[in-house]
C-alpha positions in Angstrom: -0.1 0.0 0.1 2.8 2.5 0.9 4.2 2.1 -2.6 0.9 3.1 -4.1 0.8 6.4 -2.0 4.1 7.2 -3.2 3.3 6.5 -6.7 0.2 8.7 -6.7 1.8 11.6 -4.9 3.1 14.5 -7.1 6.9 15.0 -7.3 8.0 17.3 -4.3 4.7 16.6 -2.7 4.2 15.2 0.7 2.8 12.2 2.6 1.1 12.5 6.0 1.1 9.4 8.3 -1.4 10.4 11.1 -2.1 8.1 13.9 -0.8 6.2 16.9 1.6 3.4 15.9 2.4 0.7 18.5 5.6 -1.3 18.7 3.9 -4.6 18.0 0.4 -5.6 16.6 -0.1 -9.3 16.9 -3.3 -9.0 14.8 -1.6 -7.2 11.9 -2.2 -8.6 8.4 1.5 -9.0 7.5 4.7 -10.0 9.4 6.3 -6.6 9.3 3.2 -4.8 10.9 3.0 -7.5 13.6 6.6 -6.3 14.6 5.7 -2.6 14.3 7.3 -1.7 11.1 6.0 0.4 8.2 7.6 -0.8 5.0 8.3 2.5 2.9 10.5 2.2 -0.3 12.8 5.1 0.6 14.5 5.1 -2.8 11.2 6.1 -4.3 10.7 8.9 -1.8 13.9 10.5 -2.5 13.4 10.0 -6.3 10.4 12.1 -6.2 11.6 14.6 -3.6 8.8 13.7 -1.3 8.2 15.1 2.3 7.0 12.7 5.0 5.3 13.9 8.2 4.0 12.0 11.1 2.1 12.6 14.3 -1.0 12.3 16.3 
């Protein structure tokens, strides 16, 4: 899903990741999320010059 968000964001645009993320989520749909990891392709972020913001 994160790769799709990067693909549709305009060059030099920004992604906002609001919410509360916990270190582990045993009920998550994939093994990375179960360990609390958000898998983002950083190469694509840099390629498009995107800004990423987080917070509650």
